[in-house]
Each structure stands twice: as C-alpha cells, then as structure tokens.
C-alpha positions in Angstrom: -3.7 31.6 21.4 -4.0 35.4 21.6 -4.8 34.9 25.3 -1.7 32.8 25.7 0.6 35.4 24.2 -1.1 38.1 26.3 -0.3 36.1 29.5 3.3 35.5 28.4 3.8 39.2 27.7 2.3 40.1 31.1 4.5 37.5 32.9 7.6 38.9 31.2 6.7 42.5 32.0 5.7 41.9 35.6 8.8 39.8 36.4 10.9 42.6 34.8 9.2 45.2 37.0 9.4 43.1 40.1 13.2 42.9 40.2 13.3 46.7 39.6 10.8 47.4 42.4 13.0 46.1 45.2 16.0 48.0 43.9 14.1 51.3 43.5 12.8 50.8 47.0 16.3 50.5 48.3 17.6 53.5 46.3 14.7 55.7 47.5 15.2 54.8 51.2 19.0 54.9 51.4 20.1 57.2 48.6 17.2 59.8 48.4 16.0 59.8 52.0 19.5 59.1 53.4 18.6 56.5 56.0 21.3 54.1 57.1 20.9 50.3 56.5 20.2 49.6 60.1 18.0 52.6 61.0 14.6 51.7 62.4 13.0 54.4 60.3 14.5 52.9 57.2 12.9 49.5 58.0 9.5 51.1 58.6 9.6 53.1 55.3 10.8 50.1 53.3 8.1 47.9 54.8 5.4 50.5 54.0 6.7 50.8 50.4 6.9 47.0 50.0 3.2 46.7 51.0 2.2 49.5 48.6 4.3 47.7 45.9 2.5 44.4 46.5 -0.9 46.1 46.2 0.3 47.6 42.9 1.3 44.2 41.6 -2.0 42.7 42.8 -3.8 45.3 40.7 -1.5 44.4 37.8 -2.6 40.8 38.2 -6.2 41.9 37.9 -5.5 44.3 35.0 -3.7 41.7 33.0 -6.3 39.0 33.8 -3.9 36.5 35.3 -0.4 37.8 34.8 2.2 36.8 37.4 5.7 37.6 38.5 6.4 34.5 40.6 6.5 30.9 39.2 5.3 29.5 42.5 1.9 31.2 42.2 1.5 29.7 38.7 2.6 26.2 39.8 0.3 26.1 42.7 -2.6 26.7 40.3 -1.1 24.4 37.6 -0.8 21.4 40.0 -4.6 21.5 40.5 -5.5 22.2 36.8 -5.5 20.1 33.7 -2.4 18.6 32.1 -2.4 21.1 29.1 -2.4 24.0 31.5 0.4 22.5 33.5 2.5 22.1 30.3 1.8 25.7 29.2 2.8 27.0 32.7 6.0 25.0 32.9 7.0 25.3 29.3 6.1 28.9 28.5 5.0 31.0 31.4 7.7 30.2 33.9 10.5 30.7 31.2 8.9 34.1 30.3 9.1 35.1 33.9 12.8 34.0 34.1 13.7 35.9 31.0 11.9 39.0 32.3 13.9 38.8 35.5 17.2 38.3 33.7 16.7 41.3 31.4 15.5 43.3 34.4 18.6 42.6 36.4 20.8 43.3 33.4 19.3 46.7 33.0 19.7 47.4 36.7 23.4 46.5 36.7 24.0 48.6 33.6 22.1 51.5 35.1 23.4 51.3 38.6 26.7 49.4 38.6 27.6 47.9 42.0 24.0 48.1 43.3 24.1 44.6 44.7 24.3 40.9 43.8 20.9 39.7 44.8 20.1 37.0 47.5 23.0 35.4 49.2 23.0 32.0 50.8 24.6 32.4 54.2 24.0 28.8 55.5 24.6 25.3 54.1 22.7 23.9 51.2 20.5 21.6 53.4 19.6 24.4 55.9 19.0 26.8 53.0 16.8 24.4 51.2 14.8 23.7 54.4 14.4 27.4 55.0 13.2 28.3 51.5 11.0 25.2 51.5 9.3 26.1 54.8 8.8 29.7 53.8 7.4 28.7 50.5 5.1 26.1 52.1 3.7 28.7 54.5 3.1 31.4 51.9 1.5 29.0 49.3 -0.7 27.5 52.0 -1.8 31.0 53.2 -2.5 32.1 49.6 -4.7 29.0 49.0 -6.6 29.7 52.2 -7.1 33.3 51.2 -8.3 32.4 47.7 -10.9 30.0 49.4 -12.0 32.1 52.3 -11.5 35.8 51.4 -11.9 35.6 47.6 -14.5 38.4 47.4 -12.4 41.0 49.3 -9.5 42.3 47.2 -8.2 44.7 49.9 -8.3 42.2 52.8 -6.8 39.4 50.7 -4.0 41.5 49.5 -3.4 43.0 52.9 -3.1 39.7 54.6 -1.0 38.2 51.8 1.4 41.2 51.9 1.9 41.1 55.6 2.5 37.4 55.5 5.1 37.7 52.7 6.9 40.5 54.5 7.0 38.5 57.8 8.2 35.3 56.1 10.8 37.3 54.1 12.1 38.9 57.3 12.4 35.4 59.0 14.5 34.1 56.2 16.4 37.2 55.1 19.6 36.5 57.0 19.7 32.9 55.9 18.7 32.7 52.2 17.3 36.1 51.5 13.8 34.9 52.1 13.0 35.1 48.4 10.2 32.6 47.7 10.5 33.6 44.0 12.8 31.5 41.9 12.5 33.7 38.8 13.8 36.9 40.5 16.6 34.9 42.1 17.5 33.4 38.7 17.8 37.0 37.3 20.6 37.8 39.8 22.2 34.4 39.7 22.4 34.6 35.9 24.1 38.0 36.1 26.6 36.6 38.5 27.2 33.4 36.6 25.8 31.3 39.5 22.6 30.0 37.8 23.8 26.5 37.3 25.4 25.9 40.7 24.1 23.2 43.0 23.3 25.8 45.7 21.1 27.8 43.4 19.2 24.9 41.8 18.6 23.1 45.1 17.8 26.0 47.4 16.0 28.4 45.1 14.3 26.0 42.7 14.0 22.4 43.8 13.0 23.2 47.5 10.4 25.9 46.7 8.8 23.8 43.9 8.6 20.7 46.1 7.2 22.9 49.0 4.6 24.3 46.6 3.4 20.8 45.6 3.4 19.8 49.3 1.3 22.8 50.3 -1.2 22.2 47.5 -1.5 18.5 48.5 -1.9 19.2 52.2 -4.4 22.0 51.6 -6.4 19.7 49.3 -6.6 17.0 51.9 -7.7 19.4 54.6 -10.3 21.1 52.3 -11.6 17.7 51.2 -11.9 16.7 54.9 -13.9 19.8 55.8 -16.2 19.3 52.8 -16.9 15.7 53.9 -17.6 16.9 57.4 -20.1 19.5 56.1 -21.7 16.9 53.9 -22.2 14.5 56.8 -23.6 17.3 59.0 -26.0 18.3 56.3 -27.2 14.7 55.9 -27.7 14.4 59.7 -29.7 17.6 59.7 -31.9 16.4 56.8 -32.5 13.1 58.7 -33.5 15.0 61.9 -36.0 17.1 59.9 -37.5 14.0 58.3 -37.8 12.4 61.7 -39.5 15.5 63.1 -42.1 15.5 60.3 
C-alpha cells in the first residue's frame, strides 16, 4: 500500500511539473532571450530545452521507481498486466495525473495571467481524432520497441524517445497541438471550462486511448511472430546438429 501511495504522489508531482515545464520553456525563449515566435533560433533553443527536459523527466521516472506524467505510458503497461494493476492504473494513477495537471495549470494562470490556453483543435473532430490517434500509435509503438530492444541503455533509449516525441509533436502541432498526453490537455481544458466537450473527450482522450490499445495489440502480435520464428529456427538448428552427429 505504501508503494501505491508513493506512486500516486509521484504521478501527481510529475504531472504538475510537466505542464509547468512547457510554459517555463516558452517564457525563457521568448521573454528572457527575446526571440520571436517564428525565429529559427527560437525553435532550435526550444527543441534543445525540450530534449533536456525529457531527459530530466526520464531520470525522475527512475528516481521515483515508476512515476509517470502521461496516462498513455501507464495504460500501455496496464493493458499487458494483470487486472488488479489495470484497475489501480485506471482508478487511481490516471486521476492523480489529471489532478496534478489541473492544479499545475491553475497555478500557471494565477502566476502568469494570459500566458495561453493550451492545445487548440484547428481541424474537425474526425481529423483531429485521427491525428492524435496516429501520433499516439506511433509513439507508443516506438516506446514498446525501445523497451524491448534498447532496455539496457538509458541514454540511447531516452535520446531516441525524445527525438521521436518532438518529431511527432511538430507534425501535429498545427492540427491538434500534437499533445499525446491526455492529462496535460485536461489541465488546460478544465481551466477553460472545455473538459466535458465532445471535441476534448473524443480527440484528446478516446482516440489516444484506443490508439494505445491498438499499438500494444499490434506490437504483441509482431513480437509473438518473431519469437515463433526464432523458436522454429532453433529447432531446425538442433535437428541439423543431431543429424550431423
């Protein structure tokens, strides 16, 4: 039980810090350094800071022994775990992340009034849901592959994951915000009174959750197929060795 409370506290704190990190990045680049919103130098600095930020949060995950700031990373693991773990994730950890994001955004808006309104949907619901779904499918699939293939190299795993997230975010930024994080979107939507709208629920919750399940399912099929191929190859090699003897 103590471990459960520790994870809930870590999820709350990391989600709170995550919504703040993007705002502080923006303030540092545009207010302190004075770059314009469309300056190439501004984009380079923001990307560099974003990568450093993701390395910091990756270290936080290790330090908290499993804390997370994105419900999708929890759900991708919960879909493959036991039922009790799934219930704990869905009923406690995801809400802790959502509450952390809400309080984080509230403090942001009270500290920096008019700083922004969070992700904006600039396309229709169907196109927005497809965009967030595809982006989520890609990043979850990449994360599962990294966990399987590069699990012993923290730097390489985090580096590839960070570049992948930034690339996918850039692709979807003008359409949906390229969020791939329902909790942080909920923080801004709640502050703007838009958290129960059809657009928010379908585009930023339903589509990413379905895409996460699809990515886990497809990855499981492909991984199982490769394991079966290795097993068949191993049996063939063993048969050849026996024949040679």
